C-alpha positions, 0 to 999 in steps of 0.5 A: 374234477380233482384239479378243479377241486384243488384249485377251488380249495386253494382259492378259498384258502387264499380268502381265509389267509387274507382275512386271518388275524384281522382285529375287525373280523366279524364273528357271530355265534351259531350256538353257545360255543359254535362260531361263524366268521365273515371269512367262512361265508366269503370262502363258501360263497367262492366255492359254491359260485365256482361249482355252480359255474362249472357244474350247474347240475351238481348238488352242493352240501355246504356247512353254512349254506346247508343244501345249496342245490339249485336244480330240483332234479336229483344229481348223481354228484354232490359236492360236500364243502367246509369252507373253514374247518377250525373256525374257533381257532381262526377266530382266535388267531390260532393258525390251525384251520383249513378248507375241505372239498369233497365230491360224492358220486352215487353215495361214494366219496370219489374226490377229497381235497384239504388245504391248509393255507398257513402251511401251504399244504394241499392234501388230495385224493381220488378214489383208486388213485392214492393220496398226496401232499403237495403232489407227493404220495403219502402213506399212513404210518407203520406204527403197530403198537398203541403204546407208541402211537400219537392219536388225536381227537376233537371236542364236539360242540355238545361235549358238555353233554357227552359223558363218554368223551372224558372217559375215552380221552382219559383211556387214550392218555393212559394207553397211547404215546400221546393225545392231541386236540388241534380243533380241525377234524379235517386236518386231523384226518389228513395228518393220519393219512400223512402218517403224522398221527396213528389214529383219530376218533370223534363224535358229533361231526358233520359230513363236511367235517369228514368227507374229504379226510375219510377218502384221504385216510383210505387212499393212504392205506388206512382204515375208517369205521365206526367205534365198533368196527362197523362201516362208517358213513359220513352222515352218521358219527362217530368216526374212528380212523387209523393207520389200520395197524392200531385200529383194533386196539383203539376200538378196544379202548373205546369200549373200556368202562 
């Protein structure tokens, strides 16, 4: 099923790439600053139809379609799909976005694939099998000190209502080597897995934002938890992901006044 997920993500990425930068791209609003484009919908249709064709009894949780399950019987398998993570970037012609496809089996993420069509980078992981980038094994970084760490975050759609966000952002700017905000949580997590970032934190995310990336980080040797170090669930934000070496230091920053 890993190869199926890889090919499906690549094909959905091709749909996004074909429409990227078009002046005629149709964009609508789901909220004040939450967008959806025709590319989201086209890529999601491809993924959902592909899953239904190959695995008709599996459940599907997709960003735009929601719970797209056809079979009323409960399935032990659930595909969790974000057809376009980084929609705002995409709509503005900013080339930082991806497709995210994950498979959950009996409540555990067992396959995770993230594809960035602009760089042709395919991140993949299978539970117990490690993580790869374009078929080459990847590992988290070996940076041990937060002062030497490049960390990243995202702005939740309700950031204006989250008083803690500005405090966390300020504290990490003061205590890390640098903070980045690229607008794609899935890619941020993939970059932690690949050792490009040492850590990532964010609130207000959905299962499809983090399912594949969570597995990538863990299979690359990193650590994923909630802000207080308790076990993380893709169905309950917030998320703190790191190379493991700076995890405790990041947790301390997140509880600073």
